[in-house]
PDB file with SEQRES, HELIX, SHEET and CRYST1 records, atoms N, CA, C and O in Angstrom:
SEQRES   1 A   68  MET SER TYR PRO SER SER GLU LYS PRO GLY ASP GLY GLY          
SEQRES   2 A   68  LEU GLN GLY GLU VAL VAL GLY SER ASP ASN GLN PRO PRO          
SEQRES   3 A   68  LYS PRO PRO ARG THR PRO PRO ALA PRO ALA ASN LYS ASN          
SEQRES   4 A   68  VAL GLY ASP ALA LEU ARG ALA VAL TYR ARG GLU ALA VAL          
SEQRES   5 A   68  GLU GLU THR VAL PRO ASP ASP LEU LEU ASP LEU LEU LYS          
SEQRES   6 A   68  LYS LEU ASP                                                  
HELIX    1 AA1 SER A    5  GLU A    7  5                                   3    
HELIX    2 AA2 SER A   21  ASN A   23  5                                   3    
HELIX    3 AA3 PRO A   35  GLU A   53  1                                  19    
HELIX    4 AA4 ASP A   58  LEU A   67  1                                  10    
CRYST1    1.000    1.000    1.000  90.00  90.00  90.00 P 1           1          
ATOM      1  N   MET A   1       0.859  -1.168   0.000  1.00  0.00           N  
ATOM      2  CA  MET A   1      -0.001   0.000   0.002  1.00  0.00           C  
ATOM      3  C   MET A   1       0.903   1.227   0.001  1.00  0.00           C  
ATOM      4  O   MET A   1       1.889   1.280   0.736  1.00  0.00           O  
ATOM      5  N   SER A   2       0.570   2.194  -0.812  1.00  0.00           N  
ATOM      6  CA  SER A   2       1.414   3.381  -0.861  1.00  0.00           C  
ATOM      7  C   SER A   2       0.698   4.542  -0.187  1.00  0.00           C  
ATOM      8  O   SER A   2      -0.519   4.688  -0.296  1.00  0.00           O  
ATOM      9  N   TYR A   3       1.462   5.352   0.499  1.00  0.00           N  
ATOM     10  CA  TYR A   3       0.957   6.515   1.210  1.00  0.00           C  
ATOM     11  C   TYR A   3       1.640   7.762   0.665  1.00  0.00           C  
ATOM     12  O   TYR A   3       2.804   7.710   0.268  1.00  0.00           O  
ATOM     13  N   PRO A   4       0.930   8.872   0.645  1.00  0.00           N  
ATOM     14  CA  PRO A   4       1.645  10.122   0.338  1.00  0.00           C  
ATOM     15  C   PRO A   4       2.726  10.332   1.389  1.00  0.00           C  
ATOM     16  O   PRO A   4       2.577   9.881   2.524  1.00  0.00           O  
ATOM     17  N   SER A   5       3.774  10.987   1.041  1.00  0.00           N  
ATOM     18  CA  SER A   5       4.928  11.099   1.934  1.00  0.00           C  
ATOM     19  C   SER A   5       4.568  11.702   3.286  1.00  0.00           C  
ATOM     20  O   SER A   5       5.220  11.389   4.282  1.00  0.00           O  
ATOM     21  N   SER A   6       3.547  12.560   3.349  1.00  0.00           N  
ATOM     22  CA  SER A   6       3.204  13.177   4.624  1.00  0.00           C  
ATOM     23  C   SER A   6       2.331  12.285   5.493  1.00  0.00           C  
ATOM     24  O   SER A   6       2.083  12.625   6.650  1.00  0.00           O  
ATOM     25  N   GLU A   7       1.843  11.127   4.965  1.00  0.00           N  
ATOM     26  CA  GLU A   7       0.930  10.275   5.714  1.00  0.00           C  
ATOM     27  C   GLU A   7       1.480   8.887   5.981  1.00  0.00           C  
ATOM     28  O   GLU A   7       0.717   7.999   6.361  1.00  0.00           O  
ATOM     29  N   LYS A   8       2.756   8.667   5.799  1.00  0.00           N  
ATOM     30  CA  LYS A   8       3.314   7.344   6.025  1.00  0.00           C  
ATOM     31  C   LYS A   8       3.222   7.000   7.509  1.00  0.00           C  
ATOM     32  O   LYS A   8       3.464   7.849   8.367  1.00  0.00           O  
ATOM     33  N   PRO A   9       2.870   5.745   7.805  1.00  0.00           N  
ATOM     34  CA  PRO A   9       2.811   5.337   9.209  1.00  0.00           C  
ATOM     35  C   PRO A   9       4.173   5.516   9.868  1.00  0.00           C  
ATOM     36  O   PRO A   9       5.203   5.197   9.274  1.00  0.00           O  
ATOM     37  N   GLY A  10       4.175   6.016  11.074  1.00  0.00           N  
ATOM     38  CA  GLY A  10       5.417   6.181  11.823  1.00  0.00           C  
ATOM     39  C   GLY A  10       6.153   7.462  11.522  1.00  0.00           C  
ATOM     40  O   GLY A  10       7.248   7.672  12.044  1.00  0.00           O  
ATOM     41  N   ASP A  11       5.592   8.328  10.699  1.00  0.00           N  
ATOM     42  CA  ASP A  11       6.259   9.581  10.360  1.00  0.00           C  
ATOM     43  C   ASP A  11       5.868  10.727  11.297  1.00  0.00           C  
ATOM     44  O   ASP A  11       6.073  11.888  10.943  1.00  0.00           O  
ATOM     45  N   GLY A  12       5.333  10.453  12.436  1.00  0.00           N  
ATOM     46  CA  GLY A  12       4.950  11.533  13.350  1.00  0.00           C  
ATOM     47  C   GLY A  12       3.461  11.774  13.290  1.00  0.00           C  
ATOM     48  O   GLY A  12       2.677  10.835  13.428  1.00  0.00           O  
ATOM     49  N   GLY A  13       3.063  12.988  13.093  1.00  0.00           N  
ATOM     50  CA  GLY A  13       1.638  13.307  13.081  1.00  0.00           C  
ATOM     51  C   GLY A  13       1.060  13.160  14.468  1.00  0.00           C  
ATOM     52  O   GLY A  13       1.698  13.548  15.448  1.00  0.00           O  
ATOM     53  N   LEU A  14      -0.121  12.615  14.570  1.00  0.00           N  
ATOM     54  CA  LEU A  14      -0.781  12.462  15.862  1.00  0.00           C  
ATOM     55  C   LEU A  14      -0.501  11.118  16.518  1.00  0.00           C  
ATOM     56  O   LEU A  14      -0.978  10.848  17.620  1.00  0.00           O  
ATOM     57  N   GLN A  15       0.256  10.294  15.856  1.00  0.00           N  
ATOM     58  CA  GLN A  15       0.521   8.972  16.396  1.00  0.00           C  
ATOM     59  C   GLN A  15       1.213   9.074  17.750  1.00  0.00           C  
ATOM     60  O   GLN A  15       2.237   9.744  17.883  1.00  0.00           O  
ATOM     61  N   GLY A  16       0.650   8.406  18.751  1.00  0.00           N  
ATOM     62  CA  GLY A  16       1.251   8.379  20.070  1.00  0.00           C  
ATOM     63  C   GLY A  16       0.835   9.506  20.987  1.00  0.00           C  
ATOM     64  O   GLY A  16       1.123   9.464  22.183  1.00  0.00           O  
ATOM     65  N   GLU A  17       0.163  10.512  20.457  1.00  0.00           N  
ATOM     66  CA  GLU A  17      -0.286  11.599  21.321  1.00  0.00           C  
ATOM     67  C   GLU A  17      -1.552  11.179  22.035  1.00  0.00           C  
ATOM     68  O   GLU A  17      -2.408  10.500  21.468  1.00  0.00           O  
ATOM     69  N   VAL A  18      -1.660  11.590  23.284  1.00  0.00           N  
ATOM     70  CA  VAL A  18      -2.836  11.254  24.076  1.00  0.00           C  
ATOM     71  C   VAL A  18      -3.710  12.488  24.181  1.00  0.00           C  
ATOM     72  O   VAL A  18      -3.274  13.550  24.627  1.00  0.00           O  
ATOM     73  N   VAL A  19      -4.955  12.322  23.760  1.00  0.00           N  
ATOM     74  CA  VAL A  19      -5.930  13.398  23.911  1.00  0.00           C  
ATOM     75  C   VAL A  19      -6.948  12.866  24.887  1.00  0.00           C  
ATOM     76  O   VAL A  19      -7.643  11.892  24.598  1.00  0.00           O  
ATOM     77  N   GLY A  20      -7.043  13.497  26.040  1.00  0.00           N  
ATOM     78  CA  GLY A  20      -7.936  12.942  27.049  1.00  0.00           C  
ATOM     79  C   GLY A  20      -8.569  13.998  27.908  1.00  0.00           C  
ATOM     80  O   GLY A  20      -8.664  15.168  27.538  1.00  0.00           O  
ATOM     81  N   SER A  21      -8.997  13.554  29.061  1.00  0.00           N  
ATOM     82  CA  SER A  21      -9.737  14.421  29.959  1.00  0.00           C  
ATOM     83  C   SER A  21      -8.844  15.104  30.996  1.00  0.00           C  
ATOM     84  O   SER A  21      -9.348  15.710  31.942  1.00  0.00           O  
ATOM     85  N   ASP A  22      -7.530  15.012  30.825  1.00  0.00           N  
ATOM     86  CA  ASP A  22      -6.635  15.616  31.808  1.00  0.00           C  
ATOM     87  C   ASP A  22      -6.817  17.122  31.907  1.00  0.00           C  
ATOM     88  O   ASP A  22      -6.599  17.702  32.971  1.00  0.00           O  
ATOM     89  N   ASN A  23      -7.214  17.761  30.817  1.00  0.00           N  
ATOM     90  CA  ASN A  23      -7.327  19.210  30.806  1.00  0.00           C  
ATOM     91  C   ASN A  23      -8.732  19.695  31.125  1.00  0.00           C  
ATOM     92  O   ASN A  23      -8.968  20.903  31.147  1.00  0.00           O  
ATOM     93  N   GLN A  24      -9.669  18.794  31.372  1.00  0.00           N  
ATOM     94  CA  GLN A  24     -11.040  19.200  31.636  1.00  0.00           C  
ATOM     95  C   GLN A  24     -11.236  19.488  33.115  1.00  0.00           C  
ATOM     96  O   GLN A  24     -10.741  18.749  33.966  1.00  0.00           O  
ATOM     97  N   PRO A  25     -11.960  20.565  33.425  1.00  0.00           N  
ATOM     98  CA  PRO A  25     -12.199  20.880  34.827  1.00  0.00           C  
ATOM     99  C   PRO A  25     -13.160  19.867  35.439  1.00  0.00           C  
ATOM    100  O   PRO A  25     -13.939  19.241  34.720  1.00  0.00           O  
ATOM    101  N   PRO A  26     -13.114  19.700  36.757  1.00  0.00           N  
ATOM    102  CA  PRO A  26     -14.030  18.760  37.400  1.00  0.00           C  
ATOM    103  C   PRO A  26     -15.479  19.242  37.257  1.00  0.00           C  
ATOM    104  O   PRO A  26     -15.739  20.442  37.175  1.00  0.00           O  
ATOM    105  N   LYS A  27     -16.393  18.307  37.229  1.00  0.00           N  
ATOM    106  CA  LYS A  27     -17.800  18.659  37.108  1.00  0.00           C  
ATOM    107  C   LYS A  27     -18.294  19.269  38.418  1.00  0.00           C  
ATOM    108  O   LYS A  27     -17.922  18.812  39.499  1.00  0.00           O  
ATOM    109  N   PRO A  28     -19.132  20.303  38.318  1.00  0.00           N  
ATOM    110  CA  PRO A  28     -19.674  20.888  39.554  1.00  0.00           C  
ATOM    111  C   PRO A  28     -20.671  19.927  40.191  1.00  0.00           C  
ATOM    112  O   PRO A  28     -21.232  19.074  39.502  1.00  0.00           O  
ATOM    113  N   PRO A  29     -20.900  20.053  41.500  1.00  0.00           N  
ATOM    114  CA  PRO A  29     -21.866  19.161  42.154  1.00  0.00           C  
ATOM    115  C   PRO A  29     -23.263  19.402  41.594  1.00  0.00           C  
ATOM    116  O   PRO A  29     -23.587  20.505  41.154  1.00  0.00           O  
ATOM    117  N   ARG A  30     -24.083  18.357  41.616  1.00  0.00           N  
ATOM    118  CA  ARG A  30     -25.448  18.474  41.097  1.00  0.00           C  
ATOM    119  C   ARG A  30     -26.251  19.410  41.983  1.00  0.00           C  
ATOM    120  O   ARG A  30     -26.136  19.400  43.209  1.00  0.00           O  
ATOM    121  N   THR A  31     -27.053  20.205  41.333  1.00  0.00           N  
ATOM    122  CA  THR A  31     -27.916  21.141  42.056  1.00  0.00           C  
ATOM    123  C   THR A  31     -29.321  20.571  42.108  1.00  0.00           C  
ATOM    124  O   THR A  31     -29.681  19.739  41.275  1.00  0.00           O  
ATOM    125  N   PRO A  32     -30.114  21.003  43.067  1.00  0.00           N  
ATOM    126  CA  PRO A  32     -31.494  20.519  43.126  1.00  0.00           C  
ATOM    127  C   PRO A  32     -32.244  20.902  41.854  1.00  0.00           C  
ATOM    128  O   PRO A  32     -31.876  21.871  41.190  1.00  0.00           O  
ATOM    129  N   PRO A  33     -33.284  20.158  41.511  1.00  0.00           N  
ATOM    130  CA  PRO A  33     -34.015  20.456  40.284  1.00  0.00           C  
ATOM    131  C   PRO A  33     -34.616  21.863  40.306  1.00  0.00           C  
ATOM    132  O   PRO A  33     -35.012  22.382  41.349  1.00  0.00           O  
ATOM    133  N   ALA A  34     -34.665  22.446  39.127  1.00  0.00           N  
ATOM    134  CA  ALA A  34     -35.251  23.777  38.994  1.00  0.00           C  
ATOM    135  C   ALA A  34     -36.749  23.684  39.244  1.00  0.00           C  
ATOM    136  O   ALA A  34     -37.325  22.605  39.104  1.00  0.00           O  
ATOM    137  N   PRO A  35     -37.391  24.785  39.609  1.00  0.00           N  
ATOM    138  CA  PRO A  35     -38.833  24.760  39.868  1.00  0.00           C  
ATOM    139  C   PRO A  35     -39.643  24.220  38.689  1.00  0.00           C  
ATOM    140  O   PRO A  35     -40.639  23.528  38.899  1.00  0.00           O  
ATOM    141  N   ALA A  36     -39.241  24.518  37.467  1.00  0.00           N  
ATOM    142  CA  ALA A  36     -39.976  24.011  36.310  1.00  0.00           C  
ATOM    143  C   ALA A  36     -39.916  22.486  36.267  1.00  0.00           C  
ATOM    144  O   ALA A  36     -40.921  21.836  35.979  1.00  0.00           O  
ATOM    145  N   ASN A  37     -38.748  21.911  36.551  1.00  0.00           N  
ATOM    146  CA  ASN A  37     -38.605  20.455  36.565  1.00  0.00           C  
ATOM    147  C   ASN A  37     -39.435  19.841  37.688  1.00  0.00           C  
ATOM    148  O   ASN A  37     -40.010  18.765  37.522  1.00  0.00           O  
ATOM    149  N   LYS A  38     -39.497  20.520  38.822  1.00  0.00           N  
ATOM    150  CA  LYS A  38     -40.287  20.032  39.949  1.00  0.00           C  
ATOM    151  C   LYS A  38     -41.756  19.995  39.554  1.00  0.00           C  
ATOM    152  O   LYS A  38     -42.465  19.046  39.887  1.00  0.00           O  
ATOM    153  N   ASN A  39     -42.221  21.028  38.842  1.00  0.00           N  
ATOM    154  CA  ASN A  39     -43.617  21.064  38.413  1.00  0.00           C  
ATOM    155  C   ASN A  39     -43.924  19.924  37.445  1.00  0.00           C  
ATOM    156  O   ASN A  39     -44.996  19.324  37.516  1.00  0.00           O  
ATOM    157  N   VAL A  40     -43.005  19.626  36.556  1.00  0.00           N  
ATOM    158  CA  VAL A  40     -43.196  18.528  35.617  1.00  0.00           C  
ATOM    159  C   VAL A  40     -43.265  17.208  36.381  1.00  0.00           C  
ATOM    160  O   VAL A  40     -44.118  16.367  36.097  1.00  0.00           O  
ATOM    161  N   GLY A  41     -42.374  17.029  37.342  1.00  0.00           N  
ATOM    162  CA  GLY A  41     -42.379  15.810  38.154  1.00  0.00           C  
ATOM    163  C   GLY A  41     -43.677  15.657  38.923  1.00  0.00           C  
ATOM    164  O   GLY A  41     -44.239  14.563  38.991  1.00  0.00           O  
ATOM    165  N   ASP A  42     -44.157  16.756  39.505  1.00  0.00           N  
ATOM    166  CA  ASP A  42     -45.429  16.706  40.236  1.00  0.00           C  
ATOM    167  C   ASP A  42     -46.574  16.336  39.301  1.00  0.00           C  
ATOM    168  O   ASP A  42     -47.442  15.545  39.668  1.00  0.00           O  
ATOM    169  N   ALA A  43     -46.580  16.901  38.097  1.00  0.00           N  
ATOM    170  CA  ALA A  43     -47.643  16.611  37.130  1.00  0.00           C  
ATOM    171  C   ALA A  43     -47.602  15.147  36.708  1.00  0.00           C  
ATOM    172  O   ALA A  43     -48.648  14.508  36.603  1.00  0.00           O  
ATOM    173  N   LEU A  44     -46.409  14.607  36.465  1.00  0.00           N  
ATOM    174  CA  LEU A  44     -46.293  13.200  36.084  1.00  0.00           C  
ATOM    175  C   LEU A  44     -46.764  12.275  37.204  1.00  0.00           C  
ATOM    176  O   LEU A  44     -47.434  11.275  36.948  1.00  0.00           O  
ATOM    177  N   ARG A  45     -46.412  12.611  38.438  1.00  0.00           N  
ATOM    178  CA  ARG A  45     -46.863  11.789  39.567  1.00  0.00           C  
ATOM    179  C   ARG A  45     -48.384  11.826  39.698  1.00  0.00           C  
ATOM    180  O   ARG A  45     -49.005  10.806  39.999  1.00  0.00           O  
ATOM    181  N   ALA A  46     -48.981  12.983  39.477  1.00  0.00           N  
ATOM    182  CA  ALA A  46     -50.436  13.110  39.569  1.00  0.00           C  
ATOM    183  C   ALA A  46     -51.120  12.283  38.479  1.00  0.00           C  
ATOM    184  O   ALA A  46     -52.108  11.602  38.753  1.00  0.00           O  
ATOM    185  N   VAL A  47     -50.607  12.334  37.250  1.00  0.00           N  
ATOM    186  CA  VAL A  47     -51.201  11.564  36.159  1.00  0.00           C  
ATOM    187  C   VAL A  47     -51.051  10.073  36.442  1.00  0.00           C  
ATOM    188  O   VAL A  47     -51.986   9.304  36.219  1.00  0.00           O  
ATOM    189  N   TYR A  48     -49.895   9.660  36.927  1.00  0.00           N  
ATOM    190  CA  TYR A  48     -49.677   8.248  37.240  1.00  0.00           C  
ATOM    191  C   TYR A  48     -50.649   7.793  38.326  1.00  0.00           C  
ATOM    192  O   TYR A  48     -51.262   6.731  38.218  1.00  0.00           O  
ATOM    193  N   ARG A  49     -50.781   8.603  39.366  1.00  0.00           N  
ATOM    194  CA  ARG A  49     -51.684   8.262  40.469  1.00  0.00           C  
ATOM    195  C   ARG A  49     -53.112   8.095  39.957  1.00  0.00           C  
ATOM    196  O   ARG A  49     -53.805   7.157  40.352  1.00  0.00           O  
ATOM    197  N   GLU A  50     -53.558   8.997  39.081  1.00  0.00           N  
ATOM    198  CA  GLU A  50     -54.905   8.903  38.509  1.00  0.00           C  
ATOM    199  C   GLU A  50     -55.061   7.629  37.683  1.00  0.00           C  
ATOM    200  O   GLU A  50     -56.095   6.965  37.760  1.00  0.00           O  
ATOM    201  N   ALA A  51     -54.050   7.286  36.900  1.00  0.00           N  
ATOM    202  CA  ALA A  51     -54.125   6.085  36.059  1.00  0.00           C  
ATOM    203  C   ALA A  51     -54.192   4.827  36.912  1.00  0.00           C  
ATOM    204  O   ALA A  51     -54.918   3.892  36.574  1.00  0.00           O  
ATOM    205  N   VAL A  52     -53.451   4.788  38.006  1.00  0.00           N  
ATOM    206  CA  VAL A  52     -53.448   3.620  38.882  1.00  0.00           C  
ATOM    207  C   VAL A  52     -54.800   3.461  39.573  1.00  0.00           C  
ATOM    208  O   VAL A  52     -55.265   2.342  39.790  1.00  0.00           O  
ATOM    209  N   GLU A  53     -55.418   4.569  39.913  1.00  0.00           N  
ATOM    210  CA  GLU A  53     -56.696   4.520  40.634  1.00  0.00           C  
ATOM    211  C   GLU A  53     -57.893   4.277  39.713  1.00  0.00           C  
ATOM    212  O   GLU A  53     -58.995   4.018  40.195  1.00  0.00           O  
ATOM    213  N   GLU A  54     -57.692   4.358  38.404  1.00  0.00           N  
ATOM    214  CA  GLU A  54     -58.782   4.145  37.449  1.00  0.00           C  
ATOM    215  C   GLU A  54     -59.259   2.703  37.494  1.00  0.00           C  
ATOM    216  O   GLU A  54     -58.464   1.786  37.701  1.00  0.00           O  
ATOM    217  N   THR A  55     -60.562   2.503  37.300  1.00  0.00           N  
ATOM    218  CA  THR A  55     -61.088   1.143  37.259  1.00  0.00           C  
ATOM    219  C   THR A  55     -60.903   0.564  35.859  1.00  0.00           C  
ATOM    220  O   THR A  55     -60.862   1.288  34.865  1.00  0.00           O  
ATOM    221  N   VAL A  56     -60.793  -0.757  35.812  1.00  0.00           N  
ATOM    222  CA  VAL A  56     -60.636  -1.435  34.532  1.00  0.00           C  
ATOM    223  C   VAL A  56     -62.038  -1.637  33.938  1.00  0.00           C  
ATOM    224  O   VAL A  56     -62.922  -2.150  34.624  1.00  0.00           O  
ATOM    225  N   PRO A  57     -62.255  -1.248  32.687  1.00  0.00           N  
ATOM    226  CA  PRO A  57     -63.582  -1.405  32.068  1.00  0.00           C  
ATOM    227  C   PRO A  57     -64.005  -2.877  32.016  1.00  0.00           C  
ATOM    228  O   PRO A  57     -63.173  -3.772  31.862  1.00  0.00           O  
ATOM    229  N   ASP A  58     -65.300  -3.105  32.145  1.00  0.00           N  
ATOM    230  CA  ASP A  58     -65.836  -4.469  32.159  1.00  0.00           C  
ATOM    231  C   ASP A  58     -65.517  -5.234  30.886  1.00  0.00           C  
ATOM    232  O   ASP A  58     -65.190  -6.418  30.953  1.00  0.00           O  
ATOM    233  N   ASP A  59     -65.604  -4.588  29.725  1.00  0.00           N  
ATOM    234  CA  ASP A  59     -65.322  -5.301  28.475  1.00  0.00           C  
ATOM    235  C   ASP A  59     -63.864  -5.767  28.414  1.00  0.00           C  
ATOM    236  O   ASP A  59     -63.578  -6.818  27.841  1.00  0.00           O  
ATOM    237  N   LEU A  60     -62.950  -5.003  28.992  1.00  0.00           N  
ATOM    238  CA  LEU A  60     -61.552  -5.434  29.033  1.00  0.00           C  
ATOM    239  C   LEU A  60     -61.390  -6.600  29.998  1.00  0.00           C  
ATOM    240  O   LEU A  60     -60.629  -7.528  29.724  1.00  0.00           O  
ATOM    241  N   LEU A  61     -62.096  -6.564  31.126  1.00  0.00           N  
ATOM    242  CA  LEU A  61     -62.046  -7.681  32.068  1.00  0.00           C  
ATOM    243  C   LEU A  61     -62.585  -8.954  31.421  1.00  0.00           C  
ATOM    244  O   LEU A  61     -62.055 -10.042  31.649  1.00  0.00           O  
ATOM    245  N   ASP A  62     -63.643  -8.820  30.610  1.00  0.00           N  
ATOM    246  CA  ASP A  62     -64.198  -9.980  29.903  1.00  0.00           C  
ATOM    247  C   ASP A  62     -63.163 -10.560  28.939  1.00  0.00           C  
ATOM    248  O   ASP A  62     -62.996 -11.777  28.872  1.00  0.00           O  
ATOM    249  N   LEU A  63     -62.476  -9.705  28.201  1.00  0.00           N  
ATOM    250  CA  LEU A  63     -61.439 -10.183  27.282  1.00  0.00           C  
ATOM    251  C   LEU A  63     -60.320 -10.902  28.027  1.00  0.00           C  
ATOM    252  O   LEU A  63     -59.816 -11.926  27.567  1.00  0.00           O  
ATOM    253  N   LEU A  64     -59.942 -10.365  29.167  1.00  0.00           N  
ATOM    254  CA  LEU A  64     -58.873 -10.997  29.965  1.00  0.00           C  
ATOM    255  C   LEU A  64     -59.314 -12.364  30.473  1.00  0.00           C  
ATOM    256  O   LEU A  64     -58.513 -13.298  30.519  1.00  0.00           O  
ATOM    257  N   LYS A  65     -60.592 -12.488  30.858  1.00  0.00           N  
ATOM    258  CA  LYS A  65     -61.103 -13.782  31.346  1.00  0.00           C  
ATOM    259  C   LYS A  65     -61.076 -14.811  30.224  1.00  0.00           C  
ATOM    260  O   LYS A  65     -60.830 -15.989  30.483  1.00  0.00           O  
ATOM    261  N   LYS A  66     -61.322 -14.397  28.987  1.00  0.00           N  
ATOM    262  CA  LYS A  66     -61.307 -15.317  27.863  1.00  0.00           C  
ATOM    263  C   LYS A  66     -59.904 -15.864  27.580  1.00  0.00           C  
ATOM    264  O   LYS A  66     -59.757 -16.950  27.020  1.00  0.00           O  
ATOM    265  N   LEU A  67     -58.887 -15.111  27.969  1.00  0.00           N  
ATOM    266  CA  LEU A  67     -57.511 -15.577  27.754  1.00  0.00           C  
ATOM    267  C   LEU A  67     -57.114 -16.688  28.709  1.00  0.00           C  
ATOM    268  O   LEU A  67     -56.224 -17.483  28.407  1.00  0.00           O  
ATOM    269  N   ASP A  68     -57.769 -16.748  29.857  1.00  0.00           N  
ATOM    270  CA  ASP A  68     -57.420 -17.793  30.847  1.00  0.00           C  
ATOM    271  C   ASP A  68     -57.808 -19.125  30.421  1.00  0.00           C  
ATOM    272  O   ASP A  68     -57.581 -20.094  31.144  1.00  0.00           O  
TER     273      ASP A  68                                                      
END                                                                             
């Protein structure tokens, strides 16, 4: 395989250089959720609670009994 003279393996370039996270600053500690996120969480919990408390329709119960 032939390479252009500037791209031959072992001719330097980036070979052997390490690019990593050594230069990255540490992550700041997590902060409590913002009020908007809290409102979304409260809304999701309320919808879930309503869905759990809902009764199962009779026609669906009949279909489930037929599967047994």
